[in-house]
C-alpha positions in Angstrom: -31.0 -67.4 27.0 -30.9 -68.2 23.3 -30.6 -71.2 20.9 -27.1 -70.5 19.0 -27.4 -68.9 16.1 -23.9 -68.3 15.3 -22.9 -70.0 11.0 -19.2 -71.2 10.5 -18.6 -70.8 7.1 -18.5 -73.7 4.4 -14.2 -75.3 3.9 -13.2 -74.4 6.8 -11.8 -76.7 9.6 -14.1 -74.9 12.0 -16.8 -75.8 9.7 -16.7 -79.5 9.3 -16.0 -80.1 12.7 -19.4 -78.8 13.0 -20.2 -81.4 10.2 -18.9 -84.4 12.4 -20.7 -83.1 15.5 -23.9 -82.7 14.0 -23.9 -86.0 12.1 -22.9 -87.6 15.3 -25.7 -85.8 17.6 -28.3 -87.3 14.1 -26.1 -90.7 14.9 -27.0 -91.1 18.1 -30.3 -92.6 19.3 -30.1 -91.5 22.9 -29.9 -88.0 21.4 -32.9 -88.5 18.8 -34.9 -89.5 21.8 -34.2 -86.5 23.6 -35.0 -84.6 20.7 -38.1 -86.2 20.3 -39.2 -85.7 23.5 -38.5 -81.9 23.6 -40.5 -81.4 20.2 -43.9 -82.9 22.4 -42.8 -79.7 25.3 -43.2 -76.2 25.9 -40.3 -74.1 24.7 -38.7 -74.0 27.9 -38.7 -77.6 30.1 -37.1 -78.0 33.4 -34.5 -80.9 33.3 -36.3 -82.8 35.5 -39.7 -82.4 33.5 -37.3 -84.2 30.6 -36.3 -86.7 32.7 -40.3 -87.6 33.4 -41.1 -87.8 30.2 -38.0 -89.9 29.3 -38.4 -92.0 32.0 -42.4 -92.6 31.1 -41.1 -93.5 27.8 -39.8 -96.6 29.4 -36.9 -95.5 30.8 -35.7 -97.2 34.2 -34.2 -94.8 36.6 -35.5 -91.2 36.4 -32.3 -90.1 38.7 -29.5 -91.8 36.5 -31.5 -90.2 33.1 -31.2 -87.3 34.8 -27.8 -86.8 35.4 -27.1 -88.2 31.9 -29.2 -85.7 30.4 -27.1 -83.4 33.0 -23.6 -84.5 32.3 -24.1 -85.2 28.3 -26.8 -85.2 25.9 -27.9 -81.6 27.1 -24.2 -80.2 26.9 -23.9 -82.0 23.2 -27.3 -80.6 21.6 -26.6 -77.4 23.0 -22.7 -77.5 21.5 -24.5 -77.4 17.8 -27.4 -75.3 18.8 -30.1 -77.1 18.3 -31.4 -76.5 22.4 -29.8 -73.4 25.0 -28.9 -75.4 28.1 -28.7 -73.7 31.8 -26.7 -76.4 33.7 -26.7 -73.8 36.8 -30.7 -73.9 36.6 -30.9 -77.5 34.7 -33.9 -75.2 32.0 -33.4 -75.9 28.7 -34.8 -73.6 25.6 -35.7 -75.1 22.4 -37.4 -73.8 19.2 -39.8 -76.4 17.5 -38.8 -75.6 14.2 -35.3 -75.9 14.8 -35.5 -79.6 16.8 -38.2 -81.1 14.4 -36.2 -80.1 11.6 -32.8 -81.9 12.7 -35.7 -85.1 13.6 -36.3 -84.7 10.1 -33.0 -85.0 8.6 -31.8 -87.8 11.5 -35.4 -89.6 10.0 -34.4 -88.7 6.3 -30.8 -89.5 7.2 -31.4 -92.7 8.6 -34.4 -93.9 8.4 -37.6 -93.7 10.4 -37.1 -96.0 14.0 -33.1 -96.4 13.2 -31.2 -97.1 16.9 -31.5 -98.7 20.1 -32.7 -96.0 22.2 -33.5 -98.0 24.8 -30.9 -96.7 27.6 -30.2 -93.2 28.0 
């Protein structure tokens, strides 16, 4: 499983749609928190470990967090190529520099601490 390295020509409809997807991820506080948690973890992480890390940050129900990660958040991050997610194995693979770059762009665009991520 490798992180998506695909590039899209600028100016195409697909490129515009991709930019929109990335913008939505950058403005979603929950997804930024997932990326922040991943940035301090190994480059290959099991879903349960990520859910536990988020629970330790104050999210109430680890099972609920795991379900949202599995069905919503991780597929969205995988769709834009920030991570690779193997849903069958519940494994996340990421490259630390890619996650850090996305968080850096989000922080610059929104200001540090922007958004409320209290509920995954």
